[in-house]
N, C-alpha and C positions, 0 to 999 in steps of 0.2 A: 509608431509603436514603434523602438526599438525595437532588434534580431533579438533582445536578452530577454525581452518580455513574455513570457510562456500565455498560448490563447488558454486560456480557460475553459474546460467539457462546461456542458449546459447544459440543466436536465430537457428530458426529453427526445437529446440528438442521440445519432448510437455510439454506441465505447467505440475506442477500435479497439480492434483484435491484435494479440499475441500471442506468440507461444513465447518460452522462455527455459533454461534450465534452472532443474530447482535445485537446495542443497546437495543430491544425489548425482548430480546431469542428466533427470529425465529432462522428458520436454512435459510442459504443461502449459495448454493453451486457456486464453477465457472461455471458448468454444465450447471446451469438457466442460463451462459449466452451464449451458443452454440449457432453460425449465428450472436452474434456480437465485435466487438474490447473491449479492458474490459483494465483500467488502473489499476493494481491492486498496491497499496500505499502502504509500511511499514514504520511505523514512533513509536517514542520510548514512548512515553505516553500524552495519550489526557490534553488538556488546559496548556500544556507547551508552553514555548513562543513559539517556533519553531516550533512545530507539530498545535499551532492554528494558526499561519501565515502562515503554508503551506496548513493547510483545509477550510483555509477562501478562499485563493489564488485556490486549485479548486473550490469549491462552486462559487465563481465568476465568473469561467470558463465554470461553467458544461451546461449554455445554447450551448454556443460554442462548446464545447466537444460533444454535444450529437446530436447538428444541424451534426457533422463529423463523425455519426455514433461511438463515443466510450460513454461505461459508465466508472465507478468513483466505487473501492471500497477501502475503506482504512483499514486498518489490522492494529491492538497494543496488547502488549498480558493486555490490560488492561480489565476486568471485563463487560461484557454488563450495566450494572450500570453505570459505570462511565464511559461509552458511550452515554447512553440515555441522564447523565448531561452537558457533552460535548455538543452533536448534540443541544439539547434541547437550553444552554446555545450561542450557535454559531449560530442558524440556520439554522445547515448544513441542505444539502438535497440531499447526496449519503451515502448510508449507509455504515457504517464502523460495523467492524469485528470484536471476540472477538477472541485472538487465546494465548491467558491463559497461554500452556504451551510453548508457544513459536513453534508447532513443522511446521506449515506451513512457520514463517518464515523460520527456518533453510531449509526446502524442499526448501525454492523461494531463499534461499544465506544471507539472509538480518537480520542472526543472527551472532556475529561473537564477535570479542574483538574489542575497540572500547577505543577511550581519552577522558574522561570525567570528566575536570576539572584537567589535569593535573595527573588525574590517572587511570590504565589499567583496563575497565570493562567490562565485558560482557553486550550484551543485541540489540536490535535493531540497525542496521545500517542502516541508513535511504538509504531507494531502492526503486525502481519503477520496474517492470516488464509492460509491455505488451503485451497485449493474444487477436491473432487473429480471428477469425471467428470459424476456424477448431480444436481450442486449445494448437497451436503452440505461443513458444513467440517468438515475432516480434524485441523487444526492449528491453533494459536491460541499466538499468542508479541504479549504485553503490556509496555506501558516499554521495550522496547530502546533496547538502545547502537546508534549508529550505526556504530564500528566494532569488525571482526566478528563485524558482527547475518550478514550474505549464508554467509558461510564456518560460523557457528552453525546457521544454515539447513538447509544441503548437510550437516551433520551424521544432524539431525533425523532430514533428509528421507532418505538410505540414497544422494544422487548423489554 
């Protein structure tokens, strides 16, 4: 396995702990959500077309997800200032977290080589990890497409 091949998380294993700043610079930890199901999704860049589609789908599905016991956290390598602008521009109603050194994305298997416009580059691989109330990985979905992802995720979760 090359050093650029991320290790994918497996259901039943402990989710890596993290503490990251949100759009307002406040620290948010996975541990803050202990006792709840958490959907942690990784996206490449705020305010790009695919990431906007995905974020708005999560926003529009948030009430049904929360009603079924799920919280949502979005993580990207963007700075908090970019996240604040993205949140404001699209009225996003769940926390977006800044993983500027992509350490959390790497720990979650959401960082690696990908094909962008015909070129191999390194960055966020659009991924979603569902963490159960005890802090274990319940479900992983790697290399997802932005369009239709939230609907497919809701189906997988029975929401």
